[in-house]
N, CA, C and O atoms as a DFTB+ gen file, in Angstrom:
680 C
 N C O
     1  1      11.658      28.490       1.249
     2  2      12.008      27.173       0.830
     3  2      10.915      25.863       0.869
     4  3      10.590      25.149       1.818
     5  1      10.482      25.848      -0.561
     6  2       9.402      24.654      -0.109
     7  2       9.831      23.771      -1.517
     8  3      10.606      24.274      -2.331
     9  1       9.321      22.571      -1.696
    10  2       9.339      21.955      -2.736
    11  2      10.595      20.914      -2.644
    12  3      10.882      20.406      -1.560
    13  1      11.414      20.588      -3.971
    14  2      12.287      19.606      -3.887
    15  2      13.282      19.709      -3.209
    16  3      13.848      18.794      -2.611
    17  1      13.717      21.344      -3.259
    18  2      15.054      21.264      -2.368
    19  2      14.728      20.949      -0.597
    20  3      15.602      20.383       0.060
    21  1      13.734      21.268      -0.103
    22  2      12.971      21.072       1.269
    23  2      13.068      19.603       1.411
    24  3      13.491      19.002       2.398
    25  1      12.546      19.006       0.107
    26  2      12.382      17.421       0.343
    27  2      13.898      17.029       0.477
    28  3      14.247      16.767       1.628
    29  1      14.641      16.964      -0.279
    30  2      15.813      16.486      -0.060
    31  2      16.721      16.775       1.041
    32  3      17.661      16.106       1.469
    33  1      16.271      17.871       1.409
    34  2      17.097      18.542       2.840
    35  2      16.404      18.071       4.005
    36  3      17.092      17.788       4.986
    37  1      15.074      17.932       4.066
    38  2      14.387      16.665       4.885
    39  2      14.854      15.408       4.986
    40  3      14.714      14.825       6.061
    41  1      15.418      14.838       4.019
    42  2      15.895      13.388       3.973
    43  2      17.439      13.396       4.326
    44  3      17.887      12.343       4.780
    45  1      18.237      14.384       4.179
    46  2      19.141      14.439       4.734
    47  2      19.339      14.540       5.965
    48  3      20.178      13.874       6.572
    49  1      18.502      15.483       6.533
    50  2      18.171      15.664       7.918
    51  2      17.763      14.788       8.758
    52  3      18.184      14.739       9.914
    53  1      16.832      13.936       8.238
    54  2      16.494      12.473       8.564
    55  2      17.356      11.646       8.809
    56  3      17.461      11.001       9.852
    57  1      18.207      11.587       7.639
    58  2      19.240      10.329       7.638
    59  2      20.274      10.706       9.291
    60  3      20.816       9.826       9.960
    61  1      20.305      12.224       9.616
    62  2      21.052      12.628      11.066
    63  2      20.467      12.354      12.341
    64  3      20.975      12.557      13.443
    65  1      19.306      11.854      12.066
    66  2      18.324      11.146      13.306
    67  2      17.224      12.356      13.681
    68  3      16.578      12.274      14.727
    69  1      17.040      13.557      12.703
    70  2      16.311      14.748      12.814
    71  2      14.670      14.010      12.660
    72  3      14.270      13.477      11.624
    73  1      13.923      14.122      13.859
    74  2      12.693      13.339      13.766
    75  2      11.443      14.069      13.410
    76  3      10.348      13.528      13.259
    77  1      11.706      15.403      13.283
    78  2      10.930      16.510      12.446
    79  2      10.739      16.369      10.939
    80  3       9.726      16.465      10.247
    81  1      12.057      16.103      10.626
    82  2      12.632      15.840       9.020
    83  2      11.480      14.808       8.722
    84  3      10.642      14.990       7.838
    85  1      11.522      13.701       9.550
    86  2      11.118      12.571       9.184
    87  2       9.840      12.515       9.085
    88  3       9.294      11.928       8.151
    89  1       9.160      13.147      10.081
    90  2       7.506      13.385      10.292
    91  2       7.157      14.169       9.073
    92  3       6.084      13.933       8.519
    93  1       7.876      14.984       8.651
    94  2       7.495      16.129       7.291
    95  2       7.438      14.909       6.174
    96  3       6.475      14.706       5.434
    97  1       8.532      14.220       6.196
    98  2       8.276      13.363       4.885
    99  2       7.255      12.188       4.953
   100  3       6.791      11.847       3.865
   101  1       6.835      11.521       6.048
   102  2       5.800      10.864       6.493
   103  2       4.441      11.370       6.173
   104  3       3.521      10.785       5.601
   105  1       4.511      12.903       6.787
   106  2       3.309      13.293       5.944
   107  2       2.707      13.568       5.020
   108  3       1.489      13.743       4.971
   109  1       3.728      13.670       3.873
   110  2       3.322      13.647       2.601
   111  2       2.786      11.955       1.883
   112  3       2.217      11.923       0.792
   113  1       3.055      10.762       2.622
   114  2       2.781       9.578       2.528
   115  2       1.673       8.848       3.208
   116  3       0.925       8.030       2.672
   117  1       1.653       9.294       4.632
   118  2       0.613       8.531       5.189
   119  2      -0.874       7.907       5.025
   120  3      -1.370       6.859       5.439
   121  1      -1.432       9.092       4.171
   122  2      -2.530       8.663       3.735
   123  2      -2.673       7.623       2.636
   124  3      -3.578       6.788       2.598
   125  1      -1.742       7.746       1.790
   126  2      -1.810       6.637       0.639
   127  2      -1.155       5.032       1.590
   128  3      -1.456       3.884       1.263
   129  1      -0.516       5.297       2.411
   130  2      -0.145       4.163       2.965
   131  2      -1.081       3.619       3.565
   132  3      -1.252       2.436       3.270
   133  1      -1.922       4.160       4.488
   134  2      -3.039       3.685       5.530
   135  2      -3.934       3.326       4.436
   136  3      -4.553       2.325       4.797
   137  1      -4.350       3.748       3.054
   138  2      -5.241       3.483       2.394
   139  2      -4.926       2.122       1.649
   140  3      -5.809       1.301       1.404
   141  1      -3.802       1.976       1.363
   142  2      -3.488       0.782       0.664
   143  2      -3.518      -0.188       1.916
   144  3      -4.562      -0.840       1.876
   145  1      -2.799      -0.487       2.930
   146  2      -2.811      -1.305       3.839
   147  2      -4.197      -1.572       3.941
   148  3      -4.416      -2.778       3.825
   149  1      -5.078      -0.978       4.093
   150  2      -6.298      -1.019       4.634
   151  2      -7.182      -1.626       3.550
   152  3      -8.032      -2.485       3.786
   153  1      -6.972      -1.216       2.573
   154  2      -7.580      -2.133       1.391
   155  2      -7.278      -3.498       1.096
   156  3      -8.114      -4.351       0.797
   157  1      -5.667      -3.717       1.223
   158  2      -5.053      -4.842       1.009
   159  2      -5.397      -5.963       2.417
   160  3      -5.632      -7.129       2.098
   161  1      -5.414      -5.727       3.436
   162  2      -5.573      -6.382       4.747
   163  2      -7.245      -6.556       5.179
   164  3      -7.694      -7.497       5.834
   165  1      -7.952      -5.515       4.691
   166  2      -9.103      -5.451       5.030
   167  2      -9.691      -5.274       6.589
   168  3     -10.881      -5.459       6.845
   169  1      -8.794      -4.927       7.501
   170  2      -8.662      -4.965       8.572
   171  2      -7.878      -3.697       9.261
   172  3      -6.653      -3.668       9.379
   173  1      -8.749      -2.667       9.692
   174  2      -8.016      -1.892      10.472
   175  2      -7.013      -1.701      11.253
   176  3      -6.133      -0.904      10.927
   177  1      -6.954      -2.460      12.538
   178  2      -5.862      -2.717      13.095
   179  2      -4.896      -3.070      12.507
   180  3      -3.848      -2.489      12.786
   181  1      -4.874      -4.073      11.547
   182  2      -3.767      -4.706      10.807
   183  2      -3.284      -3.728       9.909
   184  3      -2.083      -3.779       9.643
   185  1      -4.032      -2.779       9.349
   186  2      -3.791      -1.666       8.630
   187  2      -2.762      -0.969       9.297
   188  3      -1.599      -0.946       8.895
   189  1      -3.273      -0.265      10.548
   190  2      -2.525       0.537      11.225
   191  2      -1.032      -0.492      11.694
   192  3       0.074      -0.040      11.397
   193  1      -1.113      -1.594      12.282
   194  2      -0.050      -2.148      12.309
   195  2       1.275      -2.221      11.323
   196  3       2.465      -2.094      11.614
   197  1       0.724      -2.438      10.225
   198  2       1.523      -2.483       8.962
   199  2       2.024      -1.256       8.718
   200  3       3.251      -1.304       8.628
   201  1       1.540      -0.090       8.564
   202  2       1.953       0.973       8.448
   203  2       2.896       1.854       9.240
   204  3       3.640       2.695       8.735
   205  1       2.785       1.561      10.610
   206  2       3.514       1.783      12.229
   207  2       4.843       0.848      12.023
   208  3       5.939       1.286      12.375
   209  1       4.732      -0.273      11.524
   210  2       6.309      -1.205      11.475
   211  2       6.664      -0.717      10.100
   212  3       7.888      -0.748       9.978
   213  1       6.228      -0.398       9.313
   214  2       6.797       0.499       7.870
   215  2       7.272       1.345       7.998
   216  3       8.454       1.439       7.668
   217  1       6.544       2.446       8.575
   218  2       7.224       3.604       9.240
   219  2       8.702       3.656      10.009
   220  3       9.725       4.274       9.714
   221  1       8.442       2.883      10.961
   222  2       9.450       2.385      12.233
   223  2      10.790       1.698      11.341
   224  3      11.906       1.968      11.786
   225  1      10.711       0.835      10.119
   226  2      11.745       0.387       9.412
   227  2      12.461       1.667       8.482
   228  3      13.630       2.023       8.329
   229  1      11.452       2.049       8.072
   230  2      11.891       3.382       6.948
   231  2      12.767       4.747       8.126
   232  3      13.750       5.436       7.856
   233  1      12.201       4.732       9.003
   234  2      12.898       5.671       9.844
   235  2      14.477       5.269      10.122
   236  3      15.485       5.918       9.844
   237  1      14.353       3.958      10.776
   238  2      15.113       3.225      11.161
   239  2      16.613       3.002       9.854
   240  3      17.801       2.806      10.114
   241  1      16.113       3.097       8.842
   242  2      17.225       2.668       7.713
   243  2      16.867       3.856       6.457
   244  3      16.961       3.658       5.246
   245  1      16.458       5.058       7.103
   246  2      16.295       5.919       5.729
   247  2      17.698       6.459       5.087
   248  3      17.693       7.035       3.999
   249  1      18.977       6.223       5.875
   250  2      20.249       6.278       5.237
   251  2      20.590       5.214       4.024
   252  3      21.485       5.472       3.219
   253  1      19.858       4.064       3.952
   254  2      20.027       3.306       3.096
   255  2      19.414       3.933       1.721
   256  3      19.906       3.706       0.616
   257  1      18.305       4.730       1.936
   258  2      17.831       5.344       0.829
   259  2      19.135       5.887      -0.215
   260  3      20.010       6.696       0.093
   261  1      18.980       5.236      -1.421
   262  2      20.266       5.590      -2.280
   263  2      19.649       6.643      -3.198
   264  3      20.548       7.175      -3.849
   265  1      18.481       7.122      -3.478
   266  2      18.099       7.917      -4.498
   267  2      17.162       8.774      -3.515
   268  3      16.383       8.080      -2.861
   269  1      17.103      10.046      -3.312
   270  2      16.601      10.557      -2.646
   271  2      14.818      11.034      -3.344
   272  3      13.827      11.291      -2.661
   273  1      14.901      11.022      -4.599
   274  2      13.811      11.296      -5.256
   275  2      12.620      10.003      -5.086
   276  3      11.400      10.043      -5.243
   277  1      13.495       8.910      -4.714
   278  2      12.572       7.562      -4.531
   279  2      12.052       7.144      -3.396
   280  3      11.660       6.028      -3.054
   281  1      12.098       8.397      -2.719
   282  2      11.288       8.134      -1.274
   283  2       9.974       7.357      -1.234
   284  3       9.891       6.197      -0.830
   285  1       9.130       7.961      -1.607
   286  2       7.653       7.617      -1.897
   287  2       7.621       5.924      -2.197
   288  3       7.018       5.015      -1.627
   289  1       8.571       5.942      -3.378
   290  2       8.336       4.059      -3.565
   291  2       9.253       3.072      -3.011
   292  3       9.264       1.877      -3.306
   293  1      10.250       3.837      -1.942
   294  2      11.005       2.896      -1.400
   295  2      10.021       3.020       0.205
   296  3       9.836       1.971       0.823
   297  1       9.650       3.881       0.570
   298  2       8.519       3.499       1.773
   299  2       7.470       2.643       1.437
   300  3       7.054       1.802       2.234
   301  1       6.804       2.859      -0.180
   302  2       5.931       1.654      -0.086
   303  2       6.064       0.031      -0.514
   304  3       5.256      -0.897      -0.488
   305  1       7.466       0.139      -0.918
   306  2       8.341      -1.337      -0.687
   307  2       8.277      -1.367       0.545
   308  3       7.555      -2.272       0.962
   309  1       8.729      -0.761       1.280
   310  2       8.854      -1.588       2.903
   311  2       7.350      -1.817       3.428
   312  3       7.080      -2.832       4.070
   313  1       6.180      -0.640       3.076
   314  2       4.686      -1.162       3.468
   315  2       4.149      -2.503       2.684
   316  3       3.343      -3.308       3.151
   317  1       4.796      -2.570       1.342
   318  2       4.070      -3.853       0.945
   319  2       4.731      -4.958       1.461
   320  3       3.930      -5.873       1.652
   321  1       6.069      -5.292       1.816
   322  2       6.548      -6.002       2.512
   323  2       5.753      -6.295       3.773
   324  3       5.155      -7.367       3.861
   325  1       5.719      -5.471       4.677
   326  2       4.703      -5.557       5.707
   327  2       3.427      -6.086       5.565
   328  3       3.057      -6.886       6.424
   329  1       2.533      -5.743       4.469
   330  2       1.283      -6.399       4.406
   331  2       1.583      -7.650       3.793
   332  3       0.962      -8.561       4.341
   333  1       2.248      -7.991       2.934
   334  2       2.536      -9.377       2.803
   335  2       2.878     -10.345       3.898
   336  3       2.373     -11.466       3.949
   337  1       3.634      -9.952       4.661
   338  2       3.878     -10.711       5.874
   339  2       2.830     -10.715       6.783
   340  3       2.861     -11.607       7.632
   341  1       1.783      -9.817       6.806
   342  2       0.212      -9.714       7.601
   343  2      -0.529     -10.917       6.870
   344  3      -1.076     -11.786       7.550
   345  1      -0.546     -10.966       5.394
   346  2      -1.184     -11.729       4.667
   347  2      -1.035     -13.352       5.084
   348  3      -1.927     -14.186       5.232
   349  1       0.459     -13.494       5.224
   350  2       0.926     -14.863       5.257
   351  2       0.569     -15.126       6.595
   352  3       0.278     -16.294       6.852
   353  1       0.519     -14.118       7.693
   354  2       0.073     -14.309       9.045
   355  2      -1.660     -14.999       9.146
   356  3      -2.248     -15.646      10.013
   357  1      -2.035     -14.488       7.830
   358  2      -3.260     -14.941       7.957
   359  2      -3.456     -16.271       7.760
   360  3      -4.018     -17.016       8.564
   361  1      -2.940     -16.629       6.555
   362  2      -3.023     -17.933       6.315
   363  2      -2.500     -18.984       7.066
   364  3      -3.016     -20.102       7.064
   365  1      -1.079     -18.566       7.983
   366  2      -0.704     -19.558       8.445
   367  2      -1.065     -19.759      10.150
   368  3      -0.545     -20.616      10.864
   369  1      -2.010     -18.816      10.558
   370  2      -2.712     -18.788      11.920
   371  2      -3.662     -19.985      11.478
   372  3      -3.765     -21.024      12.129
   373  1      -4.367     -19.711      10.260
   374  2      -5.565     -20.857      10.294
   375  2      -6.740     -20.075      10.702
   376  3      -7.839     -20.599      10.887
   377  1      -6.517     -18.871      10.837
   378  2      -7.593     -18.315      11.336
   379  2      -8.863     -17.321      10.150
   380  3      -8.508     -16.293       9.574
   381  1      -9.685     -17.666      10.069
   382  2     -10.564     -16.936       9.007
   383  2     -10.958     -15.249       9.436
   384  3     -11.163     -15.091      10.639
   385  1     -11.064     -14.134       8.654
   386  2     -11.421     -13.190       8.357
   387  2     -12.794     -13.067       9.138
   388  3     -13.736     -13.391       8.414
   389  1     -13.131     -12.724      10.295
   390  2     -14.625     -12.639      10.527
   391  2     -15.145     -11.326      10.288
   392  3     -14.484     -10.376       9.868
   393  1     -16.389     -11.321      10.582
   394  2     -17.031      -9.826       9.961
   395  2     -16.651      -8.820      10.995
   396  3     -16.712      -7.634      10.669
   397  1     -16.349      -9.069      11.938
   398  2     -15.910      -8.253      13.226
   399  2     -14.349      -7.766      12.624
   400  3     -13.797      -6.772      13.096
   401  1     -13.893      -8.362      11.830
   402  2     -12.141      -8.040      11.688
   403  2     -12.311      -7.031      10.343
   404  3     -11.285      -6.441      10.006
   405  1     -13.411      -6.816       9.630
   406  2     -13.495      -6.089       8.090
   407  2     -14.334      -4.951       8.783
   408  3     -15.398      -5.131       9.377
   409  1     -13.681      -3.748       8.611
   410  2     -14.593      -2.713       8.632
   411  2     -15.798      -2.616       8.389
   412  3     -16.177      -3.116       7.330
   413  1     -16.826      -1.932       9.293
   414  2     -18.132      -1.652       8.870
   415  2     -18.683      -0.716       8.136
   416  3     -18.808       0.389       8.663
   417  1     -19.125      -0.896       6.825
   418  2     -19.653      -0.168       5.661
   419  2     -20.612       0.037       5.307
   420  3     -20.523      -0.426       4.170
   421  1     -21.974       0.564       5.427
   422  2     -23.272       0.071       4.814
   423  2     -22.664      -0.073       3.242
   424  3     -21.854       0.618       2.624
   425  1     -23.373      -1.206       2.904
   426  2     -23.447      -1.426       1.332
   427  2     -24.914      -1.515       0.926
   428  3     -25.868      -1.738       1.671
   429  1     -24.925      -1.308      -0.341
   430  2     -26.206      -1.368      -1.148
   431  2     -25.821      -2.476      -1.934
   432  3     -24.660      -2.884      -1.955
   433  1     -26.991      -3.116      -2.755
   434  2     -26.415      -4.329      -3.261
   435  2     -25.279      -4.393      -4.277
   436  3     -24.475      -5.311      -4.438
   437  1     -25.386      -3.059      -5.028
   438  2     -24.045      -3.213      -5.852
   439  2     -22.769      -3.269      -5.053
   440  3     -21.876      -4.078      -5.301
   441  1     -22.719      -2.424      -4.134
   442  2     -21.546      -2.250      -3.339
   443  2     -21.312      -3.741      -2.944
   444  3     -20.435      -4.411      -3.491
   445  1     -22.130      -4.233      -1.971
   446  2     -22.058      -5.604      -1.642
   447  2     -21.681      -6.487      -2.980
   448  3     -20.621      -7.101      -2.862
   449  1     -22.242      -6.623      -3.997
   450  2     -21.415      -7.305      -5.198
   451  2     -20.261      -6.742      -5.471
   452  3     -19.491      -7.432      -6.138
   453  1     -19.951      -5.818      -5.195
   454  2     -18.395      -4.897      -5.534
   455  2     -17.619      -5.843      -4.548
   456  3     -16.793      -6.679      -4.915
   457  1     -17.967      -5.619      -3.336
   458  2     -17.397      -6.231      -2.210
   459  2     -17.036      -7.551      -2.318
   460  3     -15.909      -7.913      -1.983
   461  1     -17.924      -8.374      -2.781
   462  2     -17.402      -9.788      -2.721
   463  2     -16.754     -10.264      -3.686
   464  3     -16.104     -11.306      -3.600
   465  1     -16.889      -9.271      -5.151
   466  2     -15.929      -9.628      -6.349
   467  2     -14.505      -9.493      -5.727
   468  3     -13.693     -10.414      -5.806
   469  1     -14.234      -8.319      -5.111
   470  2     -12.718      -7.511      -4.529
   471  2     -12.436      -8.858      -3.435
   472  3     -11.324      -9.377      -3.331
   473  1     -13.414      -9.224      -2.805
   474  2     -12.715     -10.479      -1.884
   475  2     -12.277     -11.374      -2.356
   476  3     -11.399     -12.000      -1.762
   477  1     -12.685     -11.722      -3.475
   478  2     -12.042     -12.990      -4.353
   479  2     -10.912     -12.709      -4.800
   480  3     -10.355     -13.706      -5.260
   481  1     -10.180     -11.557      -4.885
   482  2      -8.959     -11.295      -5.520
   483  2      -7.978     -11.678      -4.462
   484  3      -8.272     -11.765      -3.270
   485  1      -6.705     -11.920      -5.005
   486  2      -5.646     -12.672      -3.865
   487  2      -4.829     -11.176      -3.592
   488  3      -4.979     -10.122      -4.209
   489  1      -4.064     -11.428      -2.635
   490  2      -3.472     -10.243      -1.841
   491  2      -2.933      -9.059      -2.827
   492  3      -3.212      -7.879      -2.616
   493  1      -2.180      -9.464      -3.859
   494  2      -0.883      -9.291      -4.809
   495  2      -1.898      -8.200      -5.505
   496  3      -1.680      -7.012      -5.744
   497  1      -3.121      -9.012      -5.763
   498  2      -3.836      -8.347      -7.044
   499  2      -4.651      -6.881      -6.540
   500  3      -4.815      -5.862      -7.212
   501  1      -5.114      -7.171      -5.049
   502  2      -5.790      -5.998      -4.291
   503  2      -4.687      -4.706      -4.081
   504  3      -5.022      -3.524      -4.162
   505  1      -3.381      -5.157      -3.811
   506  2      -2.350      -4.352      -3.837
   507  2      -2.472      -3.281      -5.072
   508  3      -2.852      -2.117      -4.939
   509  1      -2.049      -3.947      -6.383
   510  2      -1.855      -3.547      -7.424
   511  2      -3.405      -2.605      -7.758
   512  3      -3.300      -1.428      -8.101
   513  1      -4.244      -2.996      -7.672
   514  2      -5.494      -2.325      -7.792
   515  2      -5.719      -1.391      -6.921
   516  3      -5.966      -0.277      -7.383
   517  1      -5.707      -1.500      -5.975
   518  2      -5.296      -0.357      -4.830
   519  2      -4.699       0.835      -5.080
   520  3      -5.188       1.961      -4.986
   521  1      -3.444       0.461      -5.452
   522  2      -2.500       1.574      -5.885
   523  2      -2.861       2.058      -7.073
   524  3      -2.494       3.207      -7.321
   525  1      -3.413       1.548      -7.780
   526  2      -3.424       2.236      -9.132
   527  2      -5.073       3.000      -9.341
   528  3      -5.425       4.026      -9.923
   529  1      -5.702       2.125      -8.696
   530  2      -7.545       2.967      -9.015
   531  2      -7.608       3.865      -7.828
   532  3      -8.117       4.976      -7.977
   533  1      -7.034       3.418      -6.389
   534  2      -7.437       4.345      -5.442
   535  2      -6.580       5.679      -5.211
   536  3      -6.962       6.826      -4.978
   537  1      -5.557       5.254      -5.325
   538  2      -4.293       6.497      -4.836
   539  2      -3.484       6.935      -6.282
   540  3      -2.728       7.896      -6.425
   541  1      -3.833       6.054      -7.169
   542  2      -3.582       6.857      -8.628
   543  2      -2.016       6.894      -8.851
   544  3      -1.526       7.833      -9.479
   545  1      -1.138       5.765      -8.283
   546  2      -0.015       5.666      -8.655
   547  2       0.152       4.855     -10.228
   548  3      -0.682       4.047     -10.637
   549  1       1.219       5.197     -10.880
   550  2       1.498       4.839     -12.151
   551  2       1.810       3.172     -12.126
   552  3       1.941       2.436     -11.148
   553  1       1.876       2.861     -13.552
   554  2       2.362       1.394     -13.563
   555  2       4.139       1.253     -13.119
   556  3       4.529       0.405     -12.317
   557  1       4.909       2.077     -13.690
   558  2       6.023       2.228     -13.371
   559  2       6.209       2.326     -11.964
   560  3       7.101       1.561     -11.598
   561  1       5.601       3.110     -10.859
   562  2       5.802       3.372      -9.462
   563  2       5.452       2.219      -9.144
   564  3       6.339       1.542      -8.624
   565  1       3.977       1.519      -9.335
   566  2       3.644       0.110      -8.874
   567  2       4.807      -1.160      -9.000
   568  3       5.011      -2.049      -8.172
   569  1       5.404      -0.968     -10.140
   570  2       6.632      -2.225     -10.862
   571  2       7.510      -1.701      -9.688
   572  3       7.698      -2.486      -8.759
   573  1       7.951      -0.724      -9.640
   574  2       9.027      -0.462      -8.693
   575  2       9.018      -1.237      -7.215
   576  3       9.820      -2.054      -6.765
   577  1       7.720      -0.631      -6.590
   578  2       7.385      -1.258      -5.496
   579  2       7.318      -2.869      -5.141
   580  3       7.746      -3.504      -4.178
   581  1       6.602      -3.257      -6.324
   582  2       6.152      -4.954      -6.548
   583  2       7.748      -5.478      -6.971
   584  3       8.099      -6.627      -6.701
   585  1       8.508      -4.679      -7.541
   586  2       9.660      -5.481      -7.911
   587  2       9.484      -6.410      -9.313
   588  3      10.151      -7.409      -9.587
   589  1       8.561      -5.896     -10.008
   590  2       8.579      -6.469     -11.291
   591  2       8.427      -5.284     -12.775
   592  3       8.396      -4.064     -12.617
   593  1       8.371      -5.767     -13.752
   594  2       8.193      -4.642     -14.324
   595  2       7.144      -3.990     -15.026
   596  3       6.060      -4.555     -15.173
   597  1       7.370      -2.835     -15.478
   598  2       5.853      -1.923     -15.479
   599  2       4.851      -2.592     -16.476
   600  3       3.652      -2.601     -16.197
   601  1       5.274      -3.103     -17.528
   602  2       4.386      -3.994     -18.482
   603  2       3.650      -5.422     -17.733
   604  3       2.599      -5.867     -18.194
   605  1       4.273      -6.009     -16.643
   606  2       4.104      -6.950     -16.145
   607  2       2.615      -6.301     -15.165
   608  3       1.468      -6.746     -15.204
   609  1       3.021      -5.408     -14.533
   610  2       1.697      -4.421     -13.929
   611  2       0.597      -3.886     -14.676
   612  3      -0.552      -3.774     -14.250
   613  1       1.001      -3.567     -15.791
   614  2      -0.229      -3.072     -16.700
   615  2      -1.038      -4.371     -17.427
   616  3      -2.213      -4.158     -17.727
   617  1      -0.568      -5.477     -17.675
   618  2      -1.159      -6.516     -17.655
   619  2      -2.091      -7.045     -16.604
   620  3      -3.309      -7.170     -16.736
   621  1      -1.419      -7.324     -15.609
   622  2      -1.779      -7.739     -14.396
   623  2      -3.171      -6.992     -13.994
   624  3      -4.163      -7.626     -13.633
   625  1      -3.127      -5.412     -14.111
   626  2      -4.231      -4.723     -13.907
   627  2      -5.407      -4.570     -15.064
   628  3      -6.588      -4.275     -14.879
   629  1      -4.867      -4.801     -16.062
   630  2      -6.234      -5.277     -17.297
   631  2      -6.554      -6.480     -16.907
   632  3      -7.779      -6.467     -16.789
   633  1      -6.048      -7.777     -16.572
   634  2      -6.784      -8.999     -16.303
   635  2      -7.425      -8.836     -14.789
   636  3      -8.489      -9.447     -14.689
   637  1      -7.085      -8.269     -13.802
   638  2      -7.687      -7.787     -12.605
   639  2      -9.227      -7.282     -12.653
   640  3     -10.234      -7.698     -12.080
   641  1      -8.967      -6.012     -13.744
   642  2     -10.242      -5.137     -13.922
   643  2     -11.462      -6.574     -15.141
   644  3     -12.677      -6.749     -15.240
   645  1     -10.546      -7.072     -15.625
   646  2     -11.300      -7.713     -16.507
   647  2     -12.166      -8.797     -15.819
   648  3     -13.366      -8.970     -16.030
   649  1     -11.340      -9.544     -14.915
   650  2     -12.147     -10.257     -14.020
   651  2     -13.030      -9.799     -12.954
   652  3     -13.721     -10.577     -12.295
   653  1     -13.005      -8.415     -12.767
   654  2     -14.163      -7.443     -11.607
   655  2     -15.149      -7.296     -12.762
   656  3     -16.319      -7.434     -12.406
   657  1     -14.982      -7.077     -13.918
   658  2     -16.021      -6.915     -15.154
   659  2     -16.713      -8.518     -15.119
   660  3     -17.863      -8.658     -14.705
   661  1     -16.112      -9.394     -15.470
   662  2     -16.928     -10.567     -15.446
   663  2     -17.761     -10.705     -14.395
   664  3     -18.973     -10.847     -14.558
   665  1     -17.026     -10.670     -12.878
   666  2     -17.859     -11.199     -11.632
   667  2     -19.264      -9.996     -11.695
   668  3     -20.424     -10.280     -11.397
   669  1     -18.897      -8.982     -12.042
   670  2     -19.969      -8.120     -11.856
   671  2     -20.990      -7.944     -12.934
   672  3     -21.968      -7.207     -12.809
   673  1     -20.703      -8.698     -14.069
   674  2     -21.275      -8.695     -15.138
   675  2     -21.747      -7.399     -15.747
   676  3     -22.881      -7.148     -16.155
   677  1     -20.414      -6.420     -15.736
   678  2     -20.739      -5.214     -16.454
   679  2     -19.889      -5.111     -17.785
   680  3     -20.029      -4.144     -18.534
């Protein structure tokens, strides 16, 4: 018994406190969650913290999930909230991101230009871009996570891509 029946059974079991069932659900989304958090926050420790906090909140409130089919978007909404909270902490603490807080990756000139262009995006734009381009979410799925209309996501994504094209001279 694999597929949707198992998935829905895992949600019902997790609601009753079955940790193994929740772990199976988490295994479906953990890579997406980490990639989105890392891309949005640009700090490995903060990304891990945001994912951990989101998973704890999801585990403790899984019974509030109204539509079992919406698990992925529901947990991504929780993650999005945690990412925004972390981003507000960056601004309220007055601390600047340092080179040490950004993951070390070797860049060539083109990658350095891309990184610089991406760094100019606001947190919300980075979240939308990462979900669409890196993780392959549809505009409807992103809209559900962000709490806006799918058309708004499509137009924002178009503007984000155009801004990056202009920045990169492509």
